[in-house]
Phi, psi and omega in degrees: 000127183267094181273149179263126181296145172270333175229133174233123173252118190239113173049041186289129173235130178236135180224146167246104187065233179271354184274122178275122181263318178231139185228114172054057180271128180223128170191160174242147174236136186250155181307131180088354179293151160251110188243127186241138177248120183234168179152168181285175179300136177080010183277348179111008183300308183293322177299318178298313179303314183295331174287324183288334179260004173086010178284333178235149177257140182294148168291323175207161182082193186201160171236124181247132173248120184052039176082000180249137178290121183288338180264338184250003181293140178303146185302325182286351177250356187297320182298324180300316181285325180292333178290346179279351183235149171233150186229130168255112178279158186305321182280349187090318174057034173284151177277118187296335182272355180251143175286175186298320180297318179293322178299314182288328180288337189304312179299326180291323178292322185277331191241004177226169176252021182293149175292158185304316182298320180292320179299314181294325179293318177297316180299319177299316181297321179294319179293324176297322182297335180255013174080026182242032183293343180263008189232023183308318189263008180277144171279156179306322182292345184265002180234168183286167178299320179295321178291325176298319178296321179294320177296321179293326175294319177301317179295321179296336180268359189305321184264017180054056182290158174281332188229135173244125175259125181241119180261108180048061186295338180254007181299131177080004182261154174287165184302324181292313179296321178299316180296324178295320177295317179302314182293324178298316178301312180299316181296314182295320178298319181288318184281316188261344182072019180291143172275129179249136170238117188238124172264127185203154167240005182275099187292328176301317178293317180303316182289325181287316182288322182076217181081184179276144184229138165243141178252122178262144172209125182051041174079011179231153173281118183252347177201152181210142179152190176278160185308317181294330178288320179293327180296330179254019181293153174283345179285122188301318182294319179298313180296316182293320183297315184280337178272316183290325185267012180290000000 
């Protein structure tokens, strides 16, 4: 079956000054995939993510979303492609002065012409999808870290994106909260068919969620496959990373 990629990373090179961060990165992600980027600190994970969501432009190569270059698309078409993606940043990045309903409603208020009642109804539905239907009026400081991450996922889904990018979604969470986030990702992927791209160093999450994994080291892809395949990989770093960090 000839599937069409929803994301194509082609010969990507990223540099900061003379320092090469990513070198000749190539991979495709297909609709409905759960795709994970793993590796140690400083390996280039965050830089890769920032190129995939259009925050950074490649030194060479390209990133395509639905066949369009996210860095080279004309400015008047940029919003169209950005509406196809949602992002959960590592900190969650919720606005502390807004309650959860207001946080989730914000992208809809800024990027659509929907009436207020419709915006609030959509925001309520997104929060229900992540199990926060009883917390609409809570401020971020009044809920747990795991609940904040779930609220941030609800906000990332506000515009019904095709792709959700999650940056270290379980960072700083206890094992129970981490497991809840992992299960939420699996459920959303299964129910909604959303494509997930997850940057993580949490091997327990990587193994629970499954999906395709690439391992970065010194700015290059050194191993690729499912978690169980990487654990038995001939590549020493892949084997060590998944066994030592379990």
